[in-house]
C-alpha atoms as an extended CHARMM CRD file, in Angstrom:
* protein
*
       186  EXT
         1         1  MET       CA            171.6340000000      -67.4910000000      -23.2410000000  PROA      1               0.0000000000
         2         2  GLY       CA            169.1880000000      -67.2440000000      -26.1230000000  PROA      2               0.0000000000
         3         3  ASP       CA            167.7050000000      -64.8290000000      -27.9580000000  PROA      3               0.0000000000
         4         4  ARG       CA            167.0530000000      -61.2380000000      -26.6100000000  PROA      4               0.0000000000
         5         5  VAL       CA            163.5070000000      -60.5970000000      -26.0030000000  PROA      5               0.0000000000
         6         6  ASP       CA            162.1160000000      -58.0360000000      -28.3810000000  PROA      6               0.0000000000
         7         7  ARG       CA            161.7190000000      -54.7270000000      -26.5170000000  PROA      7               0.0000000000
         8         8  PRO       CA            157.8170000000      -54.5190000000      -26.9930000000  PROA      8               0.0000000000
         9         9  LEU       CA            157.1360000000      -57.3990000000      -24.9540000000  PROA      9               0.0000000000
        10        10  ARG       CA            159.7060000000      -57.0760000000      -22.6920000000  PROA      10              0.0000000000
        11        11  GLY       CA            156.8060000000      -56.3460000000      -20.3740000000  PROA      11              0.0000000000
        12        12  ASN       CA            155.2900000000      -60.1040000000      -20.5190000000  PROA      12              0.0000000000
        13        13  LEU       CA            158.8220000000      -61.4140000000      -19.1240000000  PROA      13              0.0000000000
        14        14  THR       CA            157.3320000000      -62.2690000000      -15.2130000000  PROA      14              0.0000000000
        15        15  ARG       CA            160.4560000000      -63.6080000000      -14.0360000000  PROA      15              0.0000000000
        16        16  PRO       CA            162.6270000000      -62.6070000000      -11.1910000000  PROA      16              0.0000000000
        17        17  THR       CA            160.4180000000      -62.5070000000       -8.5760000000  PROA      17              0.0000000000
        18        18  VAL       CA            159.9360000000      -59.8710000000       -6.2550000000  PROA      18              0.0000000000
        19        19  ARG       CA            161.7680000000      -61.8560000000       -3.5590000000  PROA      19              0.0000000000
        20        20  GLU       CA            165.0190000000      -62.1510000000       -5.9130000000  PROA      20              0.0000000000
        21        21  ILE       CA            165.0790000000      -58.6600000000       -6.8390000000  PROA      21              0.0000000000
        22        22  TYR       CA            165.2100000000      -57.5840000000       -3.0090000000  PROA      22              0.0000000000
        23        23  ASN       CA            168.0630000000      -60.2730000000       -2.6140000000  PROA      23              0.0000000000
        24        24  TYR       CA            169.9950000000      -58.9910000000       -5.4910000000  PROA      24              0.0000000000
        25        25  ARG       CA            169.8600000000      -55.4450000000       -4.4040000000  PROA      25              0.0000000000
        26        26  SER       CA            170.8620000000      -56.3810000000       -1.0580000000  PROA      26              0.0000000000
        27        27  ALA       CA            173.9610000000      -58.4700000000       -2.3680000000  PROA      27              0.0000000000
        28        28  ILE       CA            174.9790000000      -55.4140000000       -4.5800000000  PROA      28              0.0000000000
        29        29  ASP       CA            174.3900000000      -53.2910000000       -1.6360000000  PROA      29              0.0000000000
        30        30  GLU       CA            176.6660000000      -55.1180000000        0.4150000000  PROA      30              0.0000000000
        31        31  GLU       CA            179.5020000000      -55.2390000000       -2.4490000000  PROA      31              0.0000000000
        32        32  MET       CA            179.2560000000      -51.4150000000       -2.7930000000  PROA      32              0.0000000000
        33        33  ILE       CA            179.3490000000      -50.9580000000        1.1150000000  PROA      33              0.0000000000
        34        34  ALA       CA            182.3960000000      -53.0790000000        1.2240000000  PROA      34              0.0000000000
        35        35  LEU       CA            184.1680000000      -51.6170000000       -1.6760000000  PROA      35              0.0000000000
        36        36  PHE       CA            183.4450000000      -47.8320000000       -0.1040000000  PROA      36              0.0000000000
        37        37  LYS       CA            184.8700000000      -49.3070000000        3.2040000000  PROA      37              0.0000000000
        38        38  LYS       CA            188.5740000000      -50.4650000000        1.4140000000  PROA      38              0.0000000000
        39        39  MET       CA            188.5210000000      -47.2470000000       -1.3080000000  PROA      39              0.0000000000
        40        40  PHE       CA            191.9640000000      -46.0170000000       -0.9150000000  PROA      40              0.0000000000
        41        41  GLU       CA            191.2140000000      -41.9990000000       -0.7000000000  PROA      41              0.0000000000
        42        42  ASN       CA            193.8570000000      -41.0450000000       -3.7270000000  PROA      42              0.0000000000
        43        43  LYS       CA            191.4120000000      -43.4490000000       -6.0730000000  PROA      43              0.0000000000
        44        44  TRP       CA            188.3320000000      -42.1120000000       -4.6580000000  PROA      44              0.0000000000
        45        45  LYS       CA            188.0570000000      -39.4600000000       -7.0440000000  PROA      45              0.0000000000
        46        46  LYS       CA            188.2940000000      -41.5810000000      -10.3250000000  PROA      46              0.0000000000
        47        47  PHE       CA            185.4590000000      -43.9320000000       -8.1990000000  PROA      47              0.0000000000
        48        48  ALA       CA            182.9090000000      -41.3840000000       -7.6420000000  PROA      48              0.0000000000
        49        49  ASP       CA            182.8470000000      -39.9770000000      -11.3630000000  PROA      49              0.0000000000
        50        50  LEU       CA            182.1180000000      -43.8910000000      -12.3320000000  PROA      50              0.0000000000
        51        51  LEU       CA            179.8140000000      -44.2220000000       -9.4200000000  PROA      51              0.0000000000
        52        52  GLU       CA            178.1210000000      -41.1080000000      -10.2720000000  PROA      52              0.0000000000
        53        53  LEU       CA            177.9350000000      -42.6300000000      -13.7610000000  PROA      53              0.0000000000
        54        54  GLY       CA            176.3190000000      -45.4220000000      -12.8100000000  PROA      54              0.0000000000
        55        55  LEU       CA            173.5770000000      -44.3270000000      -10.5960000000  PROA      55              0.0000000000
        56        56  ASN       CA            172.4370000000      -42.1420000000      -13.3360000000  PROA      56              0.0000000000
        57        57  HSD       CA            172.2330000000      -45.0710000000      -15.6150000000  PROA      57              0.0000000000
        58        58  GLU       CA            170.5870000000      -46.8500000000      -13.0650000000  PROA      58              0.0000000000
        59        59  GLN       CA            168.2840000000      -44.2720000000      -12.8470000000  PROA      59              0.0000000000
        60        60  GLN       CA            167.2200000000      -45.0710000000      -16.4690000000  PROA      60              0.0000000000
        61        61  HSD       CA            166.3830000000      -48.2550000000      -16.0750000000  PROA      61              0.0000000000
        62        62  GLN       CA            164.5010000000      -47.6350000000      -13.4290000000  PROA      62              0.0000000000
        63        63  GLU       CA            162.4230000000      -45.0110000000      -15.7540000000  PROA      63              0.0000000000
        64        64  LEU       CA            162.0880000000      -47.7680000000      -18.2140000000  PROA      64              0.0000000000
        65        65  PHE       CA            160.4420000000      -50.1310000000      -15.2480000000  PROA      65              0.0000000000
        66        66  LEU       CA            158.1590000000      -47.4560000000      -14.6850000000  PROA      66              0.0000000000
        67        67  MET       CA            157.2460000000      -46.8950000000      -18.1640000000  PROA      67              0.0000000000
        68        68  ASP       CA            156.4490000000      -50.8500000000      -18.9160000000  PROA      68              0.0000000000
        69        69  ILE       CA            154.4650000000      -51.1590000000      -16.0370000000  PROA      69              0.0000000000
        70        70  LYS       CA            152.4350000000      -48.7210000000      -16.9560000000  PROA      70              0.0000000000
        71        71  PHE       CA            152.2220000000      -49.8080000000      -20.2670000000  PROA      71              0.0000000000
        72        72  ILE       CA            151.1640000000      -53.3540000000      -19.1150000000  PROA      72              0.0000000000
        73        73  LEU       CA            148.2920000000      -51.9240000000      -16.8310000000  PROA      73              0.0000000000
        74        74  GLY       CA            147.5400000000      -49.7290000000      -19.6790000000  PROA      74              0.0000000000
        75        75  MET       CA            146.9030000000      -53.0880000000      -21.8560000000  PROA      75              0.0000000000
        76        76  ASN       CA            145.1130000000      -54.2560000000      -19.1590000000  PROA      76              0.0000000000
        77        77  PRO       CA            141.1690000000      -54.1420000000      -19.9450000000  PROA      77              0.0000000000
        78        78  LEU       CA            140.2220000000      -53.7950000000      -16.5950000000  PROA      78              0.0000000000
        79        79  HSD       CA            142.3150000000      -50.3030000000      -16.9410000000  PROA      79              0.0000000000
        80        80  PRO       CA            143.7390000000      -50.2220000000      -13.3660000000  PROA      80              0.0000000000
        81        81  SER       CA            145.3690000000      -47.3530000000      -12.0520000000  PROA      81              0.0000000000
        82        82  TYR       CA            149.1910000000      -46.7630000000      -11.5370000000  PROA      82              0.0000000000
        83        83  LEU       CA            148.6060000000      -44.6830000000       -8.3460000000  PROA      83              0.0000000000
        84        84  GLU       CA            145.3680000000      -43.5460000000       -6.4310000000  PROA      84              0.0000000000
        85        85  LYS       CA            143.9520000000      -40.2920000000       -7.6580000000  PROA      85              0.0000000000
        86        86  ASN       CA            144.3470000000      -38.2740000000       -4.4360000000  PROA      86              0.0000000000
        87        87  ASN       CA            142.6160000000      -35.0270000000       -6.3540000000  PROA      87              0.0000000000
        88        88  PRO       CA            141.4900000000      -35.6790000000       -9.3290000000  PROA      88              0.0000000000
        89        89  ALA       CA            140.9590000000      -32.5330000000      -11.6190000000  PROA      89              0.0000000000
        90        90  GLN       CA            138.2610000000      -30.9790000000      -11.9850000000  PROA      90              0.0000000000
        91        91  PRO       CA            136.4730000000      -29.0920000000      -15.0000000000  PROA      91              0.0000000000
        92        92  SER       CA            137.4110000000      -25.5770000000      -13.3890000000  PROA      92              0.0000000000
        93        93  SER       CA            141.3140000000      -26.6430000000      -12.8860000000  PROA      93              0.0000000000
        94        94  ILE       CA            141.2790000000      -27.6980000000      -16.1990000000  PROA      94              0.0000000000
        95        95  LEU       CA            140.4590000000      -24.3680000000      -17.6670000000  PROA      95              0.0000000000
        96        96  GLU       CA            143.1890000000      -23.0960000000      -15.7610000000  PROA      96              0.0000000000
        97        97  LYS       CA            146.1320000000      -22.8950000000      -17.6380000000  PROA      97              0.0000000000
        98        98  LYS       CA            149.4470000000      -20.3410000000      -17.3170000000  PROA      98              0.0000000000
        99        99  LEU       CA            151.2660000000      -19.7890000000      -20.4860000000  PROA      99              0.0000000000
       100       100  LEU       CA            155.1140000000      -19.0730000000      -20.3420000000  PROA      100             0.0000000000
       101       101  GLN       CA            156.2190000000      -16.5160000000      -23.5010000000  PROA      101             0.0000000000
       102       102  ILE       CA            159.3220000000      -17.6850000000      -24.9320000000  PROA      102             0.0000000000
       103       103  THR       CA            160.5680000000      -15.0770000000      -27.0990000000  PROA      103             0.0000000000
       104       104  CYS       CA            162.2030000000      -15.4480000000      -30.6540000000  PROA      104             0.0000000000
       105       105  GLY       CA            166.1340000000      -15.3990000000      -30.3500000000  PROA      105             0.0000000000
       106       106  VAL       CA            169.0480000000      -17.8250000000      -29.8650000000  PROA      106             0.0000000000
       107       107  HSD       CA            168.6310000000      -19.6910000000      -26.7690000000  PROA      107             0.0000000000
       108       108  GLU       CA            171.3520000000      -21.5990000000      -24.7300000000  PROA      108             0.0000000000
       109       109  ILE       CA            170.5210000000      -25.5730000000      -24.6870000000  PROA      109             0.0000000000
       110       110  GLY       CA            172.9450000000      -28.5350000000      -23.9360000000  PROA      110             0.0000000000
       111       111  TYR       CA            175.3390000000      -28.5540000000      -21.2840000000  PROA      111             0.0000000000
       112       112  ASP       CA            178.9240000000      -27.0060000000      -20.2550000000  PROA      112             0.0000000000
       113       113  GLY       CA            178.9000000000      -27.1220000000      -16.2740000000  PROA      113             0.0000000000
       114       114  ASP       CA            181.2590000000      -29.0280000000      -14.2680000000  PROA      114             0.0000000000
       115       115  GLY       CA            178.4150000000      -31.3140000000      -12.7630000000  PROA      115             0.0000000000
       116       116  PHE       CA            177.1040000000      -35.0980000000      -14.4920000000  PROA      116             0.0000000000
       117       117  CYS       CA            175.4040000000      -34.9770000000      -17.8910000000  PROA      117             0.0000000000
       118       118  TYR       CA            175.4890000000      -37.4840000000      -20.7760000000  PROA      118             0.0000000000
       119       119  ASP       CA            178.0130000000      -37.0450000000      -23.6860000000  PROA      119             0.0000000000
       120       120  ASN       CA            174.9690000000      -36.4020000000      -26.0860000000  PROA      120             0.0000000000
       121       121  GLU       CA            174.0050000000      -32.9050000000      -24.0940000000  PROA      121             0.0000000000
       122       122  GLN       CA            177.6180000000      -31.5510000000      -24.5980000000  PROA      122             0.0000000000
       123       123  PRO       CA            178.5370000000      -29.0210000000      -25.6680000000  PROA      123             0.0000000000
       124       124  GLY       CA            176.1000000000      -26.2210000000      -24.7650000000  PROA      124             0.0000000000
       125       125  HSD       CA            175.4200000000      -24.5000000000      -27.9210000000  PROA      125             0.0000000000
       126       126  GLY       CA            172.7230000000      -21.7540000000      -29.3240000000  PROA      126             0.0000000000
       127       127  VAL       CA            170.0860000000      -22.5200000000      -31.3420000000  PROA      127             0.0000000000
       128       128  PHE       CA            167.2810000000      -20.1110000000      -33.0040000000  PROA      128             0.0000000000
       129       129  VAL       CA            163.7740000000      -20.3640000000      -32.2330000000  PROA      129             0.0000000000
       130       130  GLU       CA            160.3500000000      -18.2770000000      -33.1280000000  PROA      130             0.0000000000
       131       131  ASP       CA            158.0960000000      -16.7280000000      -30.6410000000  PROA      131             0.0000000000
       132       132  PHE       CA            156.4210000000      -19.2850000000      -28.5620000000  PROA      132             0.0000000000
       133       133  GLU       CA            154.0440000000      -20.2050000000      -25.7270000000  PROA      133             0.0000000000
       134       134  VAL       CA            154.5090000000      -23.2010000000      -23.5390000000  PROA      134             0.0000000000
       135       135  GLU       CA            152.2390000000      -24.3700000000      -20.5220000000  PROA      135             0.0000000000
       136       136  ASP       CA            153.9120000000      -23.6610000000      -17.0590000000  PROA      136             0.0000000000
       137       137  ARG       CA            153.0840000000      -27.2620000000      -15.9360000000  PROA      137             0.0000000000
       138       138  SER       CA            152.6210000000      -30.8680000000      -17.7020000000  PROA      138             0.0000000000
       139       139  ILE       CA            148.7470000000      -31.8320000000      -18.3140000000  PROA      139             0.0000000000
       140       140  THR       CA            146.9330000000      -35.3190000000      -17.6700000000  PROA      140             0.0000000000
       141       141  ASN       CA            145.8370000000      -37.1770000000      -20.4070000000  PROA      141             0.0000000000
       142       142  GLU       CA            142.2250000000      -36.4610000000      -18.8620000000  PROA      142             0.0000000000
       143       143  GLU       CA            143.2640000000      -32.5950000000      -19.1290000000  PROA      143             0.0000000000
       144       144  LEU       CA            144.2840000000      -33.2450000000      -22.8820000000  PROA      144             0.0000000000
       145       145  LEU       CA            141.0430000000      -35.1290000000      -23.8850000000  PROA      145             0.0000000000
       146       146  TYR       CA            138.5500000000      -32.5500000000      -22.0760000000  PROA      146             0.0000000000
       147       147  ARG       CA            140.5460000000      -29.7130000000      -24.3690000000  PROA      147             0.0000000000
       148       148  TYR       CA            140.4120000000      -31.9360000000      -27.1980000000  PROA      148             0.0000000000
       149       149  SER       CA            136.8200000000      -32.8230000000      -26.6640000000  PROA      149             0.0000000000
       150       150  LEU       CA            136.1190000000      -29.1610000000      -26.0660000000  PROA      150             0.0000000000
       151       151  GLU       CA            138.1960000000      -27.3910000000      -29.3060000000  PROA      151             0.0000000000
       152       152  SER       CA            136.8950000000      -30.1760000000      -32.0970000000  PROA      152             0.0000000000
       153       153  ARG       CA            134.4400000000      -32.6380000000      -31.0670000000  PROA      153             0.0000000000
       154       154  LYS       CA            133.1700000000      -33.0090000000      -34.6550000000  PROA      154             0.0000000000
       155       155  ASP       CA            136.7360000000      -33.0280000000      -36.1230000000  PROA      155             0.0000000000
       156       156  LEU       CA            138.2090000000      -35.9250000000      -33.6600000000  PROA      156             0.0000000000
       157       157  LYS       CA            135.2050000000      -38.0580000000      -34.2150000000  PROA      157             0.0000000000
       158       158  ASP       CA            136.0310000000      -37.7330000000      -38.0500000000  PROA      158             0.0000000000
       159       159  GLY       CA            139.6250000000      -38.2740000000      -37.2850000000  PROA      159             0.0000000000
       160       160  LEU       CA            138.4240000000      -41.3960000000      -35.0300000000  PROA      160             0.0000000000
       161       161  LYS       CA            136.4010000000      -42.7260000000      -38.2560000000  PROA      161             0.0000000000
       162       162  HSD       CA            139.1040000000      -41.9320000000      -40.3800000000  PROA      162             0.0000000000
       163       163  CYS       CA            141.6580000000      -44.2410000000      -38.2760000000  PROA      163             0.0000000000
       164       164  ARG       CA            139.8730000000      -46.9950000000      -37.7160000000  PROA      164             0.0000000000
       165       165  HSD       CA            138.7080000000      -47.0700000000      -41.0500000000  PROA      165             0.0000000000
       166       166  ARG       CA            142.0430000000      -47.3300000000      -42.5720000000  PROA      166             0.0000000000
       167       167  GLU       CA            143.3350000000      -49.8710000000      -39.7690000000  PROA      167             0.0000000000
       168       168  LEU       CA            145.8360000000      -47.3050000000      -37.9570000000  PROA      168             0.0000000000
       169       169  LEU       CA            144.5870000000      -47.8440000000      -34.8350000000  PROA      169             0.0000000000
       170       170  THR       CA            145.7410000000      -50.5320000000      -32.8530000000  PROA      170             0.0000000000
       171       171  PRO       CA            142.6940000000      -52.2180000000      -31.1940000000  PROA      171             0.0000000000
       172       172  GLY       CA            143.5320000000      -52.6920000000      -28.0140000000  PROA      172             0.0000000000
       173       173  LEU       CA            145.3180000000      -49.1420000000      -27.4730000000  PROA      173             0.0000000000
       174       174  PRO       CA            143.3080000000      -47.7230000000      -24.0440000000  PROA      174             0.0000000000
       175       175  PHE       CA            144.0830000000      -44.4410000000      -24.8800000000  PROA      175             0.0000000000
       176       176  PHE       CA            141.6910000000      -44.4430000000      -28.2170000000  PROA      176             0.0000000000
       177       177  LYS       CA            139.2500000000      -46.6220000000      -25.9390000000  PROA      177             0.0000000000
       178       178  GLN       CA            139.3440000000      -44.0240000000      -22.9760000000  PROA      178             0.0000000000
       179       179  PHE       CA            139.1880000000      -41.0790000000      -26.2090000000  PROA      179             0.0000000000
       180       180  HSD       CA            136.0800000000      -42.3010000000      -27.7960000000  PROA      180             0.0000000000
       181       181  LYS       CA            134.0650000000      -42.8630000000      -24.3970000000  PROA      181             0.0000000000
       182       182  ILE       CA            134.8170000000      -39.2370000000      -23.7230000000  PROA      182             0.0000000000
       183       183  ILE       CA            133.9250000000      -37.9090000000      -27.1830000000  PROA      183             0.0000000000
       184       184  SER       CA            130.6350000000      -40.3730000000      -27.3390000000  PROA      184             0.0000000000
       185       185  LEU       CA            129.4270000000      -38.7340000000      -24.3540000000  PROA      185             0.0000000000
       186       186  ILE       CA            129.6510000000      -34.8540000000      -25.0470000000  PROA      186             0.0000000000
């Protein structure tokens, strides 16, 4: 089979083709349907648990594919978008934010339920945290850059110069290119 492809380079692989992927998926679907039809009821519970694990594992692969695709597009000098923006963030919406207050104390994390989870999520247990605030939603890269540019333009410019001087930034990293463009416009 040969050497494994280094993880940072796996996005450079261009095979299998889309047609081959669809053919493979179709064959797997047919095999699974055949398996469901001949599954004995007394074995269904054990099989269902294994199937649930397999589906969750497959979901992880889909998430990795998405990250690979976004990485490949991000390294493209034309900066193509993964998805078209239907409602690009406007400065007024960027500034609006709602903070959730998390109080000091012991908070339960992990999982002790009966549904699916990976073994590293068990057992549920308490952790102590200090008071903190967190936004009620994720922010976009655009919002992050906008906030940074408002909060500390000079510090950020100095930080970028320091990183470039020390060769700490990868030359092709699009985040910093976009970041620098926004900073230099302000």
